[in-house]
KEKE-3310 file (N, C-alpha, C; in steps of 0.2 Angstrom, whole numbers, plus 5000, padded with zeros to 4 digits):
npx = (5004:5003:5005:5001:5004:4993:4988:4993:4989:4984:4979:4977:4982:4989:4995:5002:5013:5010:5009:5013:5002:4987:4975:4958:4944:4928:4914:4903:4906:4914:4930:4942:4955:4969:4981:4996:4997:5006:5013:5022:5038:5050:5056:5060:5066:5071:5071:5061:5054:5048:5037:5029:5016:5010:4996:4983:4973:4959:4953:4940:4933:4922:4926:4940:4945:4940:4942:4937:4938:4942:4950:4946:4947:4955:4963:4969:4981:4984:4995:5004:5013:5006:5008:5010:4997:4987:4975:4963:4950:4938:4929:4916:4914:4919:4931:4947:4960:4978:4992:5007:5015:5023:5031:5035:5048:5057:5074:5083:5076:5077:5091:5099:5091:5087:5076:5072:5075:5076:5081:5077:5078:5087:5081:5070:5066:5062:5052:5047:5032:5024:5012:4995:4978:4962:4945:4932:4914:4906:4911:4923:4919:4918:4927:4932:4940:4958:4967:4980:4993:4997:5011:5023:5036:5032:5033:5023:5020:5011:5000:4987:4980:4965:4960:4952:4945:4942:4952:4965:4980:4995:5008:5022:5037:5053:5066:5080:5094:5101:5098:5086:5070:5057:5040:5026:5010:4995:4977:4962:4951:4950:4960:4959:4967:4983:4994:5011:5016:5026:5043:5054:5071:5084:5096:5113:5121:5111:5095:5077:5063:5047:5036:5025:5010:5003:4990:4988:4978:4977:4979:4991:5003:5012:5026:5032:5046:5054:5072:5088:5105:5116:5129:5135:5145:5157:5152:5140:5128:5111:5108:5109:5097:5087:5072:5065:5058:5046:5038:5023:5014:5006:4997:5004:5012:5024:5038:5046:5064:5070:5071:5081:5076:5077:5074:5074:5073:5073:5060:5043:5035:5020:5007:4994:4980:4974:4958:4960:4967:4981:4996:4999:5013:5019:5029:5039:5052:5068:5080:5090:5082:5071:5055:5040:5037:5033:5028:5022:5016:5013:4998:5001:5013:5026:5034:5046:5059:5056:5049:5046:5052:5042:5041:5032:5031:5044:5048:5051:5056:5067:5073:5063:5049:5035:5029:5018:5001:4989:4974:4961:4950:4933:4931:4940:4953:4968:4972:4986:4992:5002:5015:5022:5032:5037:5051:5058:5048:5043:5034:5026:5014:4999:4998:4992:4992:4983:4981:4981:4978:4987)
npy = (4994:5011:5029:5044:5061:5073:5086:5102:5114:5129:5131:5140:5157:5173:5188:5184:5173:5158:5141:5124:5114:5104:5092:5086:5076:5081:5076:5080:5079:5088:5095:5101:5111:5115:5127:5136:5153:5168:5185:5189:5191:5191:5200:5211:5206:5192:5174:5164:5152:5156:5166:5179:5183:5172:5161:5149:5144:5140:5134:5128:5115:5108:5099:5098:5105:5118:5131:5139:5157:5165:5164:5155:5158:5146:5145:5158:5168:5180:5180:5170:5162:5152:5136:5124:5117:5102:5091:5079:5067:5060:5045:5049:5060:5071:5084:5084:5094:5097:5107:5116:5129:5145:5156:5172:5184:5199:5199:5206:5207:5195:5190:5180:5170:5153:5146:5152:5146:5147:5158:5172:5182:5190:5198:5192:5180:5163:5154:5138:5133:5122:5109:5109:5105:5105:5105:5102:5102:5104:5101:5109:5122:5130:5131:5124:5130:5130:5116:5113:5101:5091:5087:5093:5102:5099:5096:5095:5089:5080:5067:5060:5045:5036:5024:5008:5008:5021:5029:5041:5041:5051:5058:5065:5076:5080:5089:5085:5086:5091:5082:5075:5067:5055:5054:5044:5047:5045:5049:5048:5056:5064:5074:5081:5075:5067:5053:5047:5034:5028:5030:5035:5033:5041:5034:5034:5049:5055:5064:5064:5069:5077:5066:5056:5047:5031:5019:5003:4992:4980:4983:4987:4999:5012:5022:5036:5045:5060:5062:5068:5068:5072:5077:5080:5073:5077:5073:5066:5071:5070:5060:5062:5064:5053:5044:5037:5023:5015:5001:4995:4983:4981:4991:5003:5003:4996:4997:4993:4993:5008:5010:5015:5020:5019:5032:5050:5065:5082:5084:5081:5065:5061:5050:5041:5031:5022:5018:5005:5000:5001:5010:5027:5036:5053:5067:5083:5086:5091:5093:5096:5091:5102:5098:5088:5072:5054:5038:5022:5010:4993:4987:4983:4990:4984:4982:4989:4988:4985:4996:5011:5028:5041:5055:5069:5082:5094:5107:5116:5131:5131:5124:5127:5121:5110:5099:5089:5084:5072:5067:5055:5058:5059:5054:5044:5048:5056:5069:5079:5090:5104:5116:5129:5136:5141:5141:5156:5162:5170:5172:5161:5149:5139:5124:5111:5095:5085:5068:5053:5036:5021)
npz = (5000:4996:4995:4986:4982:4977:4977:4983:4995:5003:5020:5030:5030:5035:5041:5052:5061:5058:5064:5068:5067:5071:5067:5067:5064:5070:5081:5074:5061:5055:5050:5061:5063:5073:5078:5082:5084:5082:5082:5067:5069:5061:5052:5060:5072:5070:5069:5080:5091:5102:5111:5119:5115:5109:5104:5104:5091:5080:5064:5053:5042:5030:5021:5019:5009:5007:5019:5034:5034:5045:5061:5076:5093:5102:5114:5123:5133:5144:5152:5148:5135:5123:5117:5104:5102:5103:5096:5101:5099:5109:5114:5116:5109:5114:5112:5116:5121:5121:5127:5129:5140:5140:5152:5149:5150:5151:5147:5154:5166:5172:5174:5179:5183:5186:5180:5169:5154:5141:5128:5118:5103:5109:5118:5126:5139:5142:5153:5154:5160:5161:5156:5149:5149:5139:5136:5125:5122:5112:5099:5097:5096:5108:5123:5139:5154:5155:5162:5173:5170:5183:5186:5186:5177:5162:5144:5129:5114:5105:5100:5111:5118:5120:5131:5133:5145:5147:5152:5148:5140:5139:5130:5136:5137:5145:5153:5162:5172:5161:5151:5140:5142:5140:5146:5150:5154:5164:5164:5173:5174:5164:5163:5175:5186:5186:5184:5183:5173:5166:5162:5150:5146:5137:5125:5129:5125:5117:5115:5119:5112:5109:5108:5100:5103:5099:5095:5090:5079:5086:5099:5104:5110:5103:5104:5095:5093:5092:5090:5096:5092:5105:5104:5089:5076:5064:5047:5051:5046:5042:5050:5064:5069:5072:5070:5084:5091:5103:5112:5119:5127:5138:5141:5143:5154:5155:5144:5128:5125:5118:5100:5087:5071:5053:5048:5047:5054:5062:5068:5074:5073:5066:5068:5059:5059:5046:5037:5032:5042:5041:5046:5044:5043:5045:5042:5044:5033:5036:5030:5015:5000:5007:5014:5015:5021:5020:5027:5025:5035:5041:5049:5063:5064:5061:5050:5048:5042:5029:5025:5015:5012:5007:4996:4999:4996:4991:4990:5000:5009:5018:5034:5043:5044:5043:5056:5055:5053:5051:5042:5037:5023:5019:5007:5006:5003:5009:5020:5023:5035:5039:5044:5034:5021:5005:4993:4992:4999:5014:5025:5037:5035:5037:5028:5017:5010:4999:4997:4987:4990:4986)
capx = (5000:5007:5002:5003:5002:4989:4986:4995:4984:4984:4973:4976:4988:4988:5001:5005:5017:5006:5013:5012:4995:4984:4969:4954:4936:4924:4909:4898:4908:4918:4937:4945:4963:4971:4988:4999:4998:5010:5016:5028:5044:5056:5059:5063:5070:5073:5066:5061:5047:5046:5034:5024:5009:5007:4990:4980:4967:4956:4949:4936:4931:4918:4929:4947:4947:4938:4942:4935:4943:4944:4951:4942:4952:4955:4965:4974:4982:4988:5002:5008:5013:5003:5013:5009:4990:4986:4968:4961:4943:4937:4924:4909:4914:4923:4938:4952:4966:4984:4997:5011:5015:5029:5031:5040:5050:5063:5080:5086:5073:5078:5097:5102:5086:5088:5070:5071:5080:5076:5082:5074:5079:5091:5076:5065:5068:5056:5051:5042:5028:5021:5007:4988:4972:4956:4940:4926:4909:4903:4915:4928:4917:4919:4932:4932:4946:4963:4969:4987:4995:5000:5017:5029:5037:5032:5031:5019:5018:5009:4993:4985:4976:4960:4960:4945:4942:4941:4958:4968:4987:4997:5016:5026:5044:5055:5073:5083:5101:5104:5096:5079:5067:5049:5036:5019:5006:4988:4972:4956:4946:4950:4964:4959:4973:4988:4999:5016:5016:5032:5048:5059:5077:5087:5102:5119:5123:5105:5089:5071:5058:5040:5034:5018:5007:4998:4987:4987:4971:4977:4979:4998:5004:5018:5029:5036:5049:5060:5078:5093:5112:5118:5136:5136:5152:5158:5149:5134:5123:5104:5108:5109:5090:5084:5066:5065:5051:5046:5031:5020:5008:5002:4993:5009:5016:5031:5040:5052:5070:5069:5075:5082:5074:5081:5071:5077:5071:5072:5053:5039:5032:5013:5004:4987:4977:4969:4953:4962:4971:4988:4998:5003:5018:5021:5034:5043:5059:5072:5087:5089:5078:5066:5048:5036:5038:5028:5030:5017:5017:5008:4994:5005:5020:5031:5038:5051:5064:5053:5045:5050:5051:5038:5042:5025:5034:5051:5049:5051:5061:5072:5072:5058:5043:5033:5024:5012:4995:4985:4967:4958:4944:4927:4931:4946:4960:4971:4974:4992:4992:5009:5016:5026:5033:5040:5057:5056:5043:5046:5029:5024:5007:4996:4996:4990:4993:4978:4985:4978:4980:4988)
capy = (5000:5017:5036:5049:5067:5076:5093:5106:5119:5133:5130:5147:5162:5180:5192:5181:5167:5152:5135:5118:5112:5098:5092:5080:5076:5081:5072:5083:5078:5094:5095:5106:5112:5120:5129:5141:5159:5173:5190:5188:5195:5189:5206:5215:5202:5186:5168:5160:5149:5158:5173:5180:5184:5166:5159:5143:5146:5135:5135:5122:5114:5102:5094:5098:5109:5125:5132:5145:5162:5168:5159:5155:5157:5140:5147:5164:5169:5186:5179:5165:5161:5146:5132:5117:5114:5096:5089:5072:5066:5055:5041:5052:5066:5077:5086:5085:5097:5098:5112:5119:5136:5149:5162:5175:5190:5203:5196:5211:5207:5188:5188:5174:5165:5146:5143:5155:5142:5149:5165:5174:5188:5194:5202:5189:5174:5159:5149:5133:5132:5115:5107:5110:5102:5109:5101:5105:5097:5106:5100:5114:5129:5133:5127:5125:5133:5125:5113:5111:5094:5091:5083:5097:5106:5094:5098:5090:5090:5074:5065:5056:5039:5034:5017:5005:5009:5028:5033:5044:5041:5056:5057:5071:5075:5084:5090:5084:5086:5092:5077:5075:5060:5055:5052:5043:5048:5043:5053:5044:5061:5069:5080:5083:5073:5063:5049:5045:5027:5026:5035:5032:5037:5040:5031:5039:5054:5057:5066:5062:5075:5077:5060:5054:5040:5028:5013:4999:4989:4974:4986:4988:5006:5013:5029:5038:5050:5064:5061:5072:5067:5078:5080:5078:5073:5078:5067:5063:5073:5070:5054:5065:5065:5047:5042:5032:5020:5010:4998:4993:4978:4981:4998:5009:5002:4994:4998:4990:4997:5012:5008:5020:5018:5022:5038:5055:5072:5085:5085:5076:5061:5060:5043:5041:5024:5022:5013:4999:4997:5003:5016:5032:5041:5059:5072:5088:5084:5097:5093:5097:5096:5103:5097:5084:5065:5050:5031:5018:5004:4988:4989:4983:4994:4979:4981:4995:4986:4985:5002:5016:5035:5044:5062:5072:5088:5095:5114:5121:5137:5129:5119:5129:5119:5103:5097:5087:5081:5069:5064:5052:5061:5055:5050:5039:5051:5058:5076:5080:5097:5106:5123:5129:5142:5138:5144:5163:5165:5171:5171:5154:5148:5132:5121:5104:5091:5080:5062:5047:5029:5017)
capz = (5000:4995:4995:4981:4983:4971:4977:4988:4996:5009:5024:5033:5029:5036:5042:5058:5060:5060:5064:5072:5066:5073:5063:5068:5063:5076:5081:5069:5054:5053:5052:5065:5063:5078:5077:5086:5080:5085:5078:5063:5071:5058:5049:5065:5077:5068:5070:5086:5092:5109:5110:5124:5112:5105:5107:5100:5087:5076:5058:5051:5035:5029:5016:5019:5004:5009:5026:5037:5033:5051:5066:5082:5099:5107:5121:5124:5140:5145:5156:5145:5128:5122:5112:5102:5103:5099:5097:5101:5099:5113:5111:5117:5105:5117:5109:5121:5118:5125:5125:5135:5140:5142:5155:5146:5154:5148:5149:5159:5173:5175:5171:5182:5185:5182:5177:5162:5151:5133:5126:5111:5100:5113:5122:5130:5141:5143:5158:5153:5166:5161:5151:5151:5145:5138:5134:5121:5122:5106:5093:5096:5096:5114:5127:5146:5156:5155:5169:5173:5172:5190:5186:5185:5171:5156:5138:5126:5107:5102:5102:5116:5117:5125:5132:5133:5151:5147:5154:5143:5141:5136:5129:5138:5137:5150:5154:5169:5172:5155:5146:5138:5143:5138:5151:5148:5160:5163:5168:5173:5175:5158:5164:5182:5189:5182:5187:5179:5173:5163:5160:5145:5146:5130:5124:5130:5119:5113:5119:5117:5111:5106:5106:5098:5105:5094:5097:5084:5080:5091:5106:5106:5110:5100:5104:5090:5096:5089:5094:5093:5095:5108:5101:5083:5074:5056:5043:5054:5042:5045:5055:5071:5070:5070:5073:5089:5093:5109:5111:5126:5127:5144:5143:5144:5160:5153:5137:5125:5124:5112:5095:5082:5065:5047:5045:5050:5054:5068:5068:5077:5068:5067:5066:5057:5057:5040:5038:5031:5047:5040:5049:5040:5047:5042:5046:5040:5032:5038:5027:5008:4999:5012:5012:5019:5019:5024:5027:5026:5039:5042:5055:5069:5064:5062:5044:5047:5037:5022:5023:5011:5013:5001:4996:4998:4993:4992:4988:5006:5009:5023:5039:5048:5041:5046:5061:5052:5056:5045:5043:5031:5021:5018:5000:5006:5002:5015:5020:5028:5036:5041:5043:5028:5016:4999:4991:4990:5003:5021:5029:5038:5035:5038:5022:5017:5004:4998:4994:4986:4992:4980)
cpx = (5004:5002:5005:5000:4999:4988:4989:4991:4986:4978:4972:4983:4985:4995:5005:5010:5013:5010:5010:5004:4993:4977:4965:4947:4933:4918:4903:4900:4911:4925:4938:4952:4965:4978:4990:5000:5001:5012:5022:5033:5050:5060:5063:5067:5074:5068:5067:5054:5045:5043:5029:5017:5006:5001:4988:4974:4965:4953:4945:4935:4926:4921:4936:4950:4946:4938:4939:4940:4945:4945:4947:4947:4950:4957:4970:4975:4986:4995:5006:5008:5011:5007:5010:5002:4989:4979:4967:4953:4942:4930:4917:4909:4917:4929:4942:4959:4972:4988:5002:5012:5021:5027:5037:5042:5056:5069:5083:5082:5074:5085:5100:5097:5086:5082:5069:5077:5081:5077:5080:5075:5083:5087:5072:5069:5062:5057:5046:5038:5024:5015:5000:4984:4966:4951:4934:4920:4904:4907:4921:4926:4918:4923:4931:4939:4952:4965:4976:4988:4999:5006:5023:5029:5038:5030:5027:5018:5017:5002:4992:4981:4971:4959:4953:4941:4941:4947:4961:4976:4990:5005:5019:5033:5047:5063:5075:5090:5104:5102:5088:5076:5060:5046:5029:5015:4999:4983:4966:4950:4947:4954:4964:4965:4977:4992:5004:5016:5022:5037:5053:5065:5081:5094:5108:5120:5117:5100:5083:5066:5052:5038:5026:5016:5002:4996:4985:4980:4971:4978:4986:4999:5011:5020:5033:5039:5054:5066:5083:5100:5114:5125:5138:5143:5152:5156:5143:5128:5116:5103:5108:5102:5086:5077:5067:5058:5052:5039:5029:5014:5004:4999:4998:5013:5023:5032:5046:5058:5069:5074:5076:5080:5078:5077:5073:5074:5071:5065:5049:5036:5025:5011:4996:4985:4972:4963:4955:4966:4978:4989:5002:5007:5020:5025:5037:5050:5064:5079:5085:5087:5072:5059:5045:5037:5033:5031:5024:5019:5011:5004:4997:5012:5026:5036:5043:5056:5062:5050:5050:5048:5047:5039:5035:5026:5041:5053:5050:5057:5067:5069:5065:5051:5041:5028:5018:5007:4991:4978:4965:4951:4939:4927:4937:4953:4962:4974:4980:4992:4999:5009:5022:5027:5038:5047:5055:5051:5046:5040:5027:5016:5005:4994:4994:4992:4987:4982:4980:4981:4981:4988)
cpy = (5006:5023:5040:5055:5070:5083:5097:5112:5123:5133:5137:5151:5169:5183:5189:5176:5162:5145:5130:5116:5105:5097:5085:5081:5076:5077:5074:5082:5084:5093:5102:5106:5117:5121:5135:5147:5164:5179:5187:5193:5195:5196:5210:5212:5196:5180:5165:5158:5151:5165:5174:5181:5178:5164:5153:5145:5140:5138:5128:5122:5108:5097:5094:5102:5117:5126:5138:5151:5166:5163:5161:5154:5150:5142:5153:5166:5175:5185:5174:5165:5154:5142:5126:5114:5107:5094:5082:5072:5060:5051:5044:5058:5072:5078:5088:5088:5097:5104:5113:5126:5139:5155:5166:5182:5193:5200:5200:5210:5200:5186:5182:5169:5158:5144:5146:5152:5144:5156:5166:5181:5193:5199:5198:5182:5170:5154:5144:5131:5126:5115:5108:5106:5106:5104:5105:5100:5099:5106:5105:5121:5133:5128:5129:5128:5128:5122:5111:5104:5094:5087:5087:5100:5101:5098:5093:5093:5083:5071:5060:5049:5037:5027:5014:5007:5017:5032:5035:5044:5047:5056:5064:5070:5081:5084:5089:5083:5086:5087:5077:5068:5061:5052:5050:5043:5047:5048:5049:5049:5066:5075:5083:5082:5068:5059:5047:5037:5024:5032:5032:5036:5036:5036:5036:5043:5056:5060:5064:5068:5073:5071:5060:5047:5037:5021:5009:4995:4983:4977:4987:4996:5007:5021:5030:5045:5053:5063:5065:5069:5073:5081:5077:5078:5074:5072:5064:5065:5072:5064:5056:5065:5059:5047:5037:5029:5015:5007:4995:4988:4977:4988:5003:5008:5001:4995:4995:4995:5002:5010:5014:5017:5022:5027:5044:5062:5075:5088:5080:5072:5059:5053:5044:5033:5025:5017:5006:4996:4999:5009:5021:5036:5047:5063:5077:5085:5091:5097:5094:5091:5096:5102:5093:5077:5061:5043:5027:5011:4999:4990:4988:4986:4989:4979:4987:4994:4987:4992:5007:5023:5037:5051:5065:5079:5090:5102:5119:5126:5135:5125:5121:5128:5112:5103:5095:5084:5078:5066:5060:5056:5057:5051:5045:5042:5054:5065:5076:5088:5098:5113:5124:5136:5139:5143:5151:5166:5166:5170:5164:5154:5140:5130:5114:5101:5085:5074:5057:5041:5025:5010)
cpz = (5000:4996:4990:4982:4976:4971:4983:4989:5002:5013:5027:5032:5031:5037:5048:5056:5063:5059:5069:5072:5069:5070:5065:5065:5070:5076:5076:5062:5051:5055:5056:5065:5069:5077:5082:5082:5085:5080:5074:5065:5067:5055:5055:5070:5074:5069:5076:5087:5099:5108:5115:5122:5109:5109:5102:5097:5083:5069:5057:5044:5035:5025:5016:5013:5005:5016:5028:5036:5039:5056:5072:5088:5102:5114:5120:5131:5140:5148:5153:5138:5127:5116:5111:5104:5099:5101:5097:5102:5103:5111:5112:5113:5108:5114:5115:5119:5124:5123:5131:5134:5142:5146:5152:5149:5150:5151:5155:5166:5176:5173:5173:5185:5182:5179:5170:5157:5144:5132:5119:5109:5104:5118:5127:5133:5143:5149:5156:5159:5166:5156:5154:5146:5145:5135:5130:5120:5116:5099:5092:5095:5102:5118:5134:5148:5157:5162:5168:5174:5178:5191:5185:5178:5165:5150:5134:5118:5104:5104:5107:5114:5122:5125:5133:5139:5152:5149:5148:5145:5136:5135:5131:5137:5142:5150:5161:5168:5165:5149:5146:5138:5141:5144:5148:5155:5159:5167:5168:5174:5170:5160:5171:5186:5185:5186:5181:5179:5170:5161:5155:5144:5139:5131:5126:5124:5115:5118:5115:5117:5108:5103:5104:5100:5100:5096:5091:5085:5085:5098:5108:5105:5107:5101:5098:5092:5092:5093:5091:5096:5098:5106:5095:5081:5066:5052:5046:5049:5046:5050:5062:5073:5069:5073:5078:5091:5099:5109:5118:5124:5133:5146:5145:5150:5159:5146:5135:5125:5118:5107:5090:5075:5059:5044:5050:5049:5061:5068:5071:5072:5070:5064:5065:5056:5052:5041:5036:5036:5047:5044:5044:5044:5043:5046:5041:5039:5032:5035:5019:5005:5004:5010:5017:5016:5023:5023:5029:5029:5039:5048:5062:5069:5065:5056:5043:5042:5030:5020:5019:5012:5006:5002:4995:4994:4995:4990:4994:5006:5013:5028:5043:5045:5045:5051:5058:5056:5051:5047:5037:5030:5020:5012:5000:5005:5009:5015:5025:5029:5039:5041:5037:5025:5011:4998:4989:4994:5010:5026:5030:5038:5036:5031:5023:5010:5004:4994:4993:4988:4986:4982)
residu = (MET:GLY:ILE:LYS:PRO:VAL:ASP:HIS:MET:ILE:VAL:TYR:GLN:ASP:SER:HIS:TYR:ASN:ALA:PHE:PRO:SER:VAL:VAL:TRP:ASN:ASP:GLU:GLY:LYS:LEU:VAL:ALA:ALA:PHE:ARG:GLN:ALA:PRO:ASP:ARG:GLN:ALA:GLY:TYR:GLY:LEU:ASP:HIS:LEU:ASP:PRO:SER:SER:LYS:ALA:VAL:THR:VAL:THR:SER:GLU:ASP:GLY:VAL:ILE:TRP:SER:GLU:ARG:THR:THR:ILE:LEU:TYR:ASP:ASP:PHE:PHE:TYR:GLY:VAL:GLN:ASP:PRO:CYS:LEU:ASN:VAL:LEU:GLY:ASP:GLY:THR:VAL:PHE:ALA:THR:CYS:PHE:MET:TRP:LYS:VAL:ALA:GLU:ILE:ALA:ASP:VAL:PRO:ASP:HIS:PRO:ASP:TYR:THR:HIS:LYS:ALA:PHE:GLY:ARG:TRP:ALA:GLY:ASN:PRO:VAL:GLY:SER:TYR:THR:LEU:ARG:SER:ALA:ASP:GLY:GLY:LYS:THR:TRP:ASP:GLN:PRO:ILE:ALA:VAL:ASP:LEU:GLY:ARG:LEU:TYR:ILE:ARG:GLY:ASN:CYS:VAL:GLU:MET:ASN:ASP:GLY:ALA:ILE:LEU:ALA:PRO:PHE:TYR:PHE:GLN:ILE:SER:GLY:GLY:TRP:HIS:VAL:VAL:VAL:ALA:ARG:THR:LYS:ASP:ARG:GLY:GLY:SER:TRP:GLU:ARG:ILE:ALA:ASN:LEU:GLU:PRO:GLU:ALA:GLY:TYR:GLY:LEU:PHE:GLU:PRO:ASN:LEU:TYR:LEU:THR:PRO:ALA:GLY:LYS:LEU:VAL:LEU:LEU:ILE:ARG:CYS:HIS:LYS:THR:LYS:PRO:GLU:PRO:GLY:ASP:GLY:GLU:GLN:ILE:TYR:PRO:LEU:VAL:THR:ALA:GLU:SER:THR:ASP:GLY:GLY:VAL:THR:TRP:SER:ARG:PRO:VAL:LYS:ARG:ASN:PHE:PHE:SER:PRO:ASN:PRO:PHE:HIS:ALA:LEU:ARG:LEU:ARG:SER:GLY:HIS:MET:LEU:LEU:THR:TYR:GLY:TYR:ARG:SER:LYS:PRO:TYR:GLY:ILE:ARG:ALA:VAL:MET:LEU:ASP:PRO:GLU:CYS:GLU:ASN:TRP:HIS:ASP:ALA:ARG:GLU:ILE:VAL:ILE:ARG:ASP:ASP:GLY:HIS:GLY:TRP:ASP:ILE:GLY:TYR:THR:SER:ALA:VAL:GLN:LEU:LYS:ASP:GLY:ARG:VAL:LEU:ILE:ALA:TYR:TYR:TYR:SER:LYS:LYS:GLY:GLU:THR:ASN:ARG:TYR:ILE:ALA:SER:THR:ILE:CYS:GLU:LEU:GLU)
# end
């Protein structure tokens, strides 16, 4: 089984810096795309993904081709910059959203504060204050107040999984003693409280980031993890960014040892279960030629050695693209959403590619 791109489109573009989309079908049969929106500061300051004004917004579509022209606020916070909204639709139709947030201050005000770990534009410093969840009972039109994930300063950019008993498993990542680890946590009350159930440590010399969580038809959990080699060597090339996977057959309590796969990108890897049962893996490709790529896997994600990389597009302007999210359309085709700009463009926008299955 394969996939062939047939049409590239723009989902949403304006004067803002729009990035990091997540797309789902809501219970009313409408597509909802959430993404981070912030002022485009490239001309005056340069490029960075930390901004005190960032917020989460949504647009909608009936068919994946025509999208609403105006955004709706998913979450905006005067005190925090909102980052990486991800959408999940639960069994009863509730849309369950996750994000993490930055507390941003002037560098001059926090020159030696250890919590302000990220610097931007030579002007701001960011303190990652943790992850949050929100719920919508009307398909994403309105949202309740965010609830903090009560597990410390965790980041999240990846989809959750609802288990048969109604518990939700979420894939977080965090930094400790200079290294980056993955945590799988569980909530039985839709984000009211959480418990850590597993911690995945990286192989020596690597860090683990932005995991996505996937459930196979047979009930196996698969983590798909963005990985970085911490001290690259000359000649490493793109191989400093391998996809890493781990599996669990006991509901996420124990996990296999993380394995590096033969696919590479400093980008999160999104997983979509197709109606056929196959898994479609998509990701931004941040080496030349820059663009979007995909891999088709068998239903239980076991044919890694036989899987081949498929180029969805290769006309990107540079490395600052990707963060894919895919859905299967009503007519059987697949929509892959991502943030993008082509060669010669500077403004980042939410784009998509419609693909046919072969």
